[in-house]
N, C-alpha and C positions, 0 to 999 in steps of 0.2 A: 505494500501500499504505499501511496505517495505521502509525504510528510502532510499531517493535519494543519489547517489553518488556525491561527490563535482566533479566541474569541474576544472581541472588544465590547465591553458591557458598559452601558452609561446609566447613571441612576441620580436621582436627586432627593426628593422629600416624601417618598410614598412607600413606607415600610412595607404595609400591607401587599402592595403590588409588587414591590421588590422580592419578598419573600415566596410570594407564589411563582412569580417569573424564575427566580434561581432554583426553585425546588424542581419545577418542570425541567429546566435545563440540565440539572444535575441527572435526571432520570435519563437522558440522553445516552444511546448506545454508545457514542465515541467521548462521551463526557470525561470519562477517567484517563482518557489518552490525550487530552486536550488542555492547552495553556489557556488561562482566562486571564483578562487584563481589565480591571474595573476602575472606572473615572467616577468618582463621587462628587459632585457639583457642591459647592459651597453655599452656605444659607443667605438670603437676602437681607434678614434682620437677626436680631439677637434674642428674640423670645420664642414663638410658637415654631417658626421653621428652623431654627436652631435645633429645637428637641427633636423634631422630625427627621433631620439630616443626622444627628445623632443614633437615633434609632436605627436608620439605614446603614449607617457605618458600622454599629454593632453587629447586624446581619452579616455583613460582608466580612468582616474580620473572623466570623466563626464560621464562614463557610468553607466546606470541605468537598471531596469528591472530584477534584479537577487534578491533572498531572503537575500543575504549577500555578500558582496564583500571584498576581502583583496588583497592588493597590495604589492608586492615586488620589489623594484627598486634597481637593481644591481648597485653598484658604479662603477664597472669596467666592463670590457668585459669578460664574462665567455666564450663564445663560445657555439656553438650548443650542443653539447655534454655535457660538465660540467653543463650547465644552466638546462637542462632536467633531468639528473640523479640526480643532488642534489637537484633539485625541487621536483622531485617525491618522493624521498627517505625522505625529509624533511615533506612532507605532509602526508606520511605514518607513521609518529610519533604519529598522531593523527586520523587517518582514517584507515578504513579496506577495502575500494574500492573507485576507482576514475576513471574519464573520463579524457583523454587527449587531448587537441586540441591545434594545432598550428595555427598561423596567416595567414597561406595560405590554410586554410582549411573554405571552405563554406559548411555549414551543411543544409541539410533538416530540415522541421519544425518537423519533428517525430525523427530526430536522436537521442534525448535524452531518447524516449520511447523505442527504440530498445535497446540502451545502457544499461539504467537501467534494463529492461527486462532479457537482456541476463545475466548481473553481478549478479540479484537476482537467476535466474534459476540454474546457474552453480557455484554459491558461494563455495559449499563444494565438489566440484568435483576436485581433485587435480590435475588430467590429463589436465585440461583446464587451459591456461594461460593467455587468453585474449580474450576480445570481440571486433570485428573491424567493424567499420562503413563504412570503403570504400571496393569497389572491383573493379575488372578490367573493362575497358570501352568498353565493347562488348557485344552485344545481346547474351543471353544464355538460356538454357532450364532447368537450374538448380534448385534444390528445393530452397523454402525460405530462408532456413538457412542450413549451413553445416559447416563441420570441415576440417580444412587444418593444416599440420605441417608446419606454416608460419607465418609471422607477417608483418604488415605494419604500418607505424606511421603515417597515414593520419587520425585521429579521432579514438581512441581505448580507451579500458578501462580494468583495470586488478584489483586484488586483492593483499594486503599487502603479503599473503601466497605465491603468485606467483613471487610478484618483489623480494622475500628474495632470488630467485634462480637467480636474475641478477648477472653475474661474469664479472666484467671489465677487468679481465685477460686475454687478447686476444691471447697472447702466448700459455697459456693453452687450450682455446678455440679451436685453429687451431690445437695442438697436439692432442686433444682429437678426433676430426673429422677424423683425417688422421689415427690415431690409430684403430679406429673402421671401417675405409675404408668406410666412409658415405659421401664423397665429392660429389659423383653423386647424392645422395639423396638430400643432402643440395642446390644442383644447381638446382632441379626440374628435375631431369634426365638428367643433363647438358644442359638444356634448356636456363639457366639464370646463370651468373657467380656470384653468392652470395658469393662464396667463396673467390674469388678475392677481392671483398667488404671488405670482414672480414680480408685479409691480408694486404690490403693499409689502413685499420684502425689501425692496427697492426704497420704500418710504419708511422702513424701519416700523413696519406694524405688523409685523410677524417675526417669528425666530426659526422659521423652516430651513434647514439645511438642504431638505430632501428636494425642495423646488429649485433651489440653485445647483444641485447635482443633477436633477433631471434636465434642467436648461443647458447645463454645461455638456451634457452627453448628447442631448438632442443637437445641437449645432455643430456637432462632431459625427453625427450621423450613426451613432452607437446604439445598440439595442440589449434587452435584457431578458435572461431567460426566467420562465416562470412554471410553476406547476398547476394544473387544473385543479387540485385540491389542496387546501392550505395546510401547510405545516406550522402556522403562527396562528394564534388567536390574540386579538387586540383585547385586554383586559381594561383599558384605561379611559373608557368612555364613560367618564363621570366629572363632574367639578372639581376633581382634586387635580386633574392634568392641568399644566402650566398654560397649554395652549388649546384647551378643550372649546370646542364650538359645537353648537345642536347639529351642524352639518357633518360631523364626525359620525355620527349614528347611520348615515348613508352606508358607511362600509359594515354594518352590523357585527356580528358575533358569529365567528366561524365555528364550524364543527370541525375539529382537528382530524386529519388523516393519520390514523395509527397502523401504516403499513408502509413497508419498506419498498420504493421504487427503485428499479434497477434502470438508471439514465443510460440513454445510447445517444451518441453524437446525432444531431439533427442538422437540416439545412439551416444556415444562419440568415434568416430574412423573417419579415414581420409575419405572422399568422393572421390570415384575412379572417377567419372564423373567429378568432380571440377578438379582433377589433370590431366585428359586428356584434358579438356578444356584449363587449363593453358600451358601444353606443347605444344598444337597446336597454342595458341596465342603468345607464346614467340619465336616459330620456325617461324611463318609467319613473326613477326616483325624483325627477324634476316634477313631474306630474304630481308626484305624492306630496312633495313640499308645498306646491300651490295650493293644493286641496287643504292641507293642515292649516295653511295661513288663511285661507278662507274661512274655514269652521272656526279658528280661533276668532277671527275679526268678529263674526256673526254673534258666537257665544259671548263676546265681550259686550257687544252692543245691546244683546237681549237682555244681558244682566244688568248694564247700565238702565235700561227702560224699566226693569221691574223694580230698581231700586228707586227710581224718581217717581214711580207710581205709589210707593210707599213712602 
């Protein structure tokens, strides 16, 4: 077997999520053979936030079950973007390939198998930027693995050669996508406003490193490998998340695949069936959002009328 990729784990102030996430990761078949490098972000304040960070750090100090463990405790609060970008960049000074997991990711016991197999299979294919362990929570008839010009941040792996393409200059990324008249494609044929996310990142209105990574790889015409069934479940869809929004619920709660997949190398091109599947998925959810907004509006209005009568 080829050398296993180091796991780079990012956490902040959610001890309950961290404990669930690490417990699941530890159950992975390859955990005991893998190195884990953990970056614990520092507190924003000296009160409740500090207490939560300390609880998280006690959990990771006592963590066992991995071949090697390295801990980095940030003295100040870096924030999501800086913590991940600087952490990944630092780890790549000594590694050629890594697997990235955040504290809101609960993994299947075969997650590390899938990730390492993918990283080994496509290591020398420069058109491939990442291996993703998560896929959208809806039944599908897609092949076991396929490529998309997209990226998710919930359990992913990459190589130094690809991370070298990461460009933090969001001004440049926005201008380049506009210049190439590629906004529609960047937005999955206008089914989801990824470009708006990139613009908000440029205005410092969000802390997403994932949207910057997506844009960086997009302008370099790189694609990512996905499984048709998810090896990752996001358990962070609640207000404890630093950047939680109501739209996160669109991505739902996956049922984890608990079987090992034997990855075979496939043609490196976007899968048309997967593109159509996601277009349909995003459009159906757009309708749900609109209907929910209408329901809330009329419920609020009827409540106001009733109160005014009394």
